[in-house]
C-alpha positions as CSV (number, residue, x, y, z in Angstrom):
1,M,-6.3,-3.9,22.4
2,S,-9.1,-4.3,20.5
3,S,-9.3,-3.2,16.2
4,R,-11.8,-0.3,16.4
5,N,-13.1,2.4,13.7
6,V,-11.3,6.1,15.0
7,T,-12.2,9.0,13.5
8,A,-9.2,11.6,14.5
9,R,-7.8,15.2,13.4
10,G,-4.5,14.3,11.8
11,G,-1.5,17.0,11.7
12,A,-1.0,17.6,14.8
13,C,1.0,14.9,15.3
14,S,2.3,13.8,11.8
15,A,5.9,14.0,11.2
16,D,7.5,14.8,13.9
17,Q,7.1,10.8,14.9
18,V,8.7,8.9,12.3
19,E,11.6,6.5,11.5
20,R,13.8,4.9,14.1
21,T,14.4,7.9,16.4
22,L,14.7,7.1,20.7
23,A,11.4,8.0,21.8
24,D,12.3,9.9,24.0
25,R,14.2,12.3,21.5
26,F,11.1,13.5,20.2
27,G,10.8,16.7,22.3
28,D,14.4,18.0,22.0
29,H,14.6,21.1,20.2
30,S,17.8,21.2,20.7
31,G,18.6,21.1,16.6
32,Q,16.3,24.0,15.6
33,N,18.5,26.4,15.3
34,A,20.3,24.6,13.5
35,A,17.7,23.5,11.0
36,A,16.7,26.6,10.6
37,D,20.6,27.9,9.9
38,H,20.9,24.5,7.4
39,D,18.6,25.7,4.9
40,V,21.1,28.0,2.5
41,A,21.7,27.0,-1.3
42,R,23.4,24.0,-1.3
43,S,25.5,21.9,-4.3
44,E,26.4,18.6,-2.7
45,E,24.1,16.0,-2.9
46,I,21.7,14.8,0.1
47,S,18.3,12.4,0.8
48,V,15.1,14.1,0.6
49,G,12.0,12.1,2.0
50,V,8.3,13.1,2.5
51,I,5.7,10.8,4.6
52,L,1.8,12.0,5.6
53,G,2.6,11.0,9.6
54,F,-0.7,9.6,11.3
55,P,-3.1,11.2,14.7
56,A,-1.5,10.5,18.1
57,E,-4.5,8.3,19.0
58,I,-4.2,6.0,16.2
59,A,0.0,6.3,15.6
60,E,0.2,4.9,19.2
61,E,-2.4,1.9,19.5
62,L,-0.5,1.1,16.1
63,Q,2.9,1.1,18.3
64,R,1.5,-0.6,21.0
65,W,0.1,-3.8,18.3
66,R,3.3,-3.5,16.6
67,A,5.2,-4.0,19.8
68,S,3.3,-7.1,20.9
69,F,4.7,-9.2,17.8
70,G,8.1,-8.4,19.2
71,D,9.2,-5.4,16.5
72,P,12.0,-3.8,18.1
73,L,11.7,-0.9,16.3
74,A,7.7,-0.3,17.5
75,N,9.1,2.1,20.1
76,V,10.9,3.7,17.4
77,V,9.1,3.8,14.2
78,P,5.9,5.7,14.7
79,A,2.7,4.9,11.8
80,H,3.0,6.9,8.7
81,I,3.0,6.6,5.4
82,T,5.8,6.9,3.1
83,L,5.5,9.4,-0.4
84,V,9.2,9.4,-1.2
85,T,11.6,7.2,-0.1
86,T,15.4,8.4,0.4
87,T,15.7,10.3,-2.8
88,P,19.0,12.2,-3.7
89,T,19.2,16.2,-5.3
90,Q,21.5,17.8,-5.9
91,D,19.6,20.6,-5.9
92,W,18.0,21.4,-1.8
93,E,16.4,24.3,-2.8
94,A,14.6,23.1,-6.0
95,A,13.7,19.8,-3.8
96,R,12.4,22.7,-1.5
97,R,9.8,24.8,-3.4
98,H,8.4,21.7,-5.7
99,V,7.4,19.1,-2.0
100,R,6.2,22.9,-1.0
101,E,4.0,24.0,-4.7
102,V,2.8,19.9,-4.9
103,A,1.5,20.7,-1.4
104,R,0.1,23.7,-2.2
105,R,-2.0,21.9,-5.2
106,Q,-3.4,19.0,-2.5
107,S,-6.7,19.4,-1.4
108,P,-6.9,17.8,2.3
109,F,-8.0,14.3,1.6
110,K,-9.5,11.5,4.3
111,V,-7.3,8.3,4.7
112,T,-9.3,4.5,6.4
113,I,-6.7,2.2,7.3
114,A,-8.5,-1.0,7.2
115,G,-7.5,-5.0,7.0
116,T,-3.6,-6.3,6.3
117,G,-0.9,-7.8,4.1
118,T,2.2,-8.2,3.2
119,F,5.1,-8.2,0.9
120,R,6.1,-11.7,1.9
121,P,8.0,-13.9,0.4
122,V,10.3,-10.6,-1.0
123,S,10.0,-8.8,2.0
124,P,9.9,-9.8,6.1
125,V,6.9,-7.1,6.8
126,V,3.6,-7.8,7.2
127,F,1.6,-3.9,6.8
128,I,-2.2,-2.8,7.0
129,N,-4.0,-1.3,3.5
130,V,-4.6,2.2,3.0
131,D,-8.3,1.9,1.4
132,D,-9.7,5.1,1.9
133,G,-6.7,7.9,0.3
134,F,-4.9,5.4,-2.1
135,D,-5.3,6.9,-5.4
136,E,-4.3,10.4,-2.9
137,C,-1.7,8.6,-2.3
138,V,-0.3,7.2,-5.5
139,D,-1.2,10.1,-7.1
140,L,1.2,12.6,-4.8
141,H,3.8,10.5,-5.1
142,R,4.0,10.2,-8.6
143,K,4.1,14.3,-8.2
144,L,6.1,14.9,-5.6
145,Q,8.3,11.7,-7.4
146,Q,9.2,14.5,-10.6
147,G,11.5,17.0,-11.6
148,P,14.1,17.1,-8.7
149,L,13.2,14.1,-6.9
150,H,13.2,12.0,-10.1
151,R,14.5,8.1,-9.8
152,E,13.5,5.1,-10.8
153,L,12.5,2.5,-8.1
154,P,13.2,-0.4,-7.6
155,F,9.8,-1.5,-6.2
156,G,6.3,-0.3,-7.2
157,Y,5.1,2.1,-5.0
158,H,1.6,1.0,-2.6
159,P,1.0,2.8,0.2
160,H,0.4,1.0,3.3
161,V,1.6,1.1,7.0
162,T,4.1,-1.0,8.2
163,I,2.9,-3.5,11.0
164,A,5.7,-6.0,11.9
165,H,8.9,-6.1,10.0
166,D,11.7,-8.3,10.1
167,V,10.8,-10.6,13.3
168,A,9.6,-14.2,13.3
169,P,7.3,-15.4,10.7
170,E,5.1,-17.3,13.0
171,S,4.8,-12.8,14.7
172,L,4.3,-11.7,10.7
173,D,1.4,-14.5,10.9
174,D,0.0,-13.4,14.1
175,A,0.3,-9.8,13.0
176,E,-1.1,-10.3,9.4
177,T,-4.5,-12.1,11.5
178,V,-5.1,-10.7,14.2
179,L,-5.5,-7.0,12.6
180,K,-7.3,-8.3,9.4
181,N,-10.4,-6.2,10.8
182,Y,-8.1,-3.2,11.7
183,R,-9.7,0.0,10.7
184,A,-9.4,3.4,11.3
185,T,-10.3,6.4,9.8
186,F,-8.8,10.5,9.8
187,P,-8.0,13.2,7.6
188,V,-4.8,14.2,6.4
189,V,-4.3,18.4,6.5
190,S,-0.1,17.9,5.6
191,M,3.0,16.0,5.0
192,G,6.4,16.7,5.9
193,L,9.6,17.3,4.8
194,Y,12.7,15.7,5.4
195,E,16.2,15.2,5.1
196,H,18.8,12.6,5.6
197,D,22.2,13.9,6.8
198,A,25.9,13.2,7.1
199,D,24.9,11.5,10.2
200,G,22.7,9.2,9.2
201,I,19.6,11.2,11.0
202,W,16.0,11.9,8.7
203,Q,15.7,15.6,10.2
204,L,12.2,17.2,9.7
205,R,12.9,20.6,7.6
206,E,9.4,21.8,6.8
207,E,5.4,20.3,7.6
208,L,3.4,21.8,4.5
209,D,-0.2,22.3,4.2
210,F,-2.6,21.2,2.2
211,G,-3.7,24.1,0.2
212,T,-1.3,26.5,1.3
213,E,2.5,27.1,2.0
214,T,4.1,26.9,5.3
215,D,8.0,27.2,6.9
216,N,7.5,25.3,10.1
217,H,11.2,24.4,11.0
218,A,10.9,21.8,13.9
219,G,13.5,20.4,14.5
220,T,13.3,17.1,14.5
221,W,14.9,13.5,14.1
222,F,14.9,10.2,13.3
223,T,17.2,7.6,12.0
224,D,17.3,5.9,8.8
225,V,15.8,2.2,8.5
226,A,18.3,0.8,5.8
227,A,16.0,-2.8,5.5
228,D,13.2,-0.7,5.5
229,A,13.8,0.7,2.4
230,P,12.5,-1.6,-0.3
231,T,8.6,-1.7,1.3
232,E,9.1,2.3,2.0
233,A,9.2,2.4,-1.5
234,G,5.9,2.8,-1.2
């Protein structure tokens, strides 16, 4: 595997592939109708997440790198940038309208990920930095984390792409060194709205195109990674 610059169109493989789902479940759409039927007015507290996904070529390359560092989640946590992590709300419809409105007002933008950083010693995580697109991610996070999704986070928001998590210290060192010259560039044209259900599964409710309003129920699942929560605040 080589560090290289990649330019690809984002969106096609975006939020369909997110936290800790088994790879062979990505193509399972048996929950599609359930996702559609689920979208009714509810008053119980639910948890919401919003992410930016990556084009397939880049996501797959980063997956291979993550596996090379011995990360057990390599095959089940595709590359992504978290905008909103596990945020509770008691008004799903208000939250959905809010996220739709933020997406409608957002223009597509370029993301470049380059070089490495770490949350050590606070958390055993090595990540790839967000270079181009950093300010846009911060601005999106700020807008999303208002109104029905307002919450006080225990960590400041820092856009990043996790590349090694909770592995041996020497593996974290390797990840930080080996990928220090990694660079990839791609446009971001949408963001995924997820709900965390009672079974601990993240379900994609809508993939929202920037600059317009869509209602795309993808019926995609991924399980929560509680240990990632402090770092995934960014």
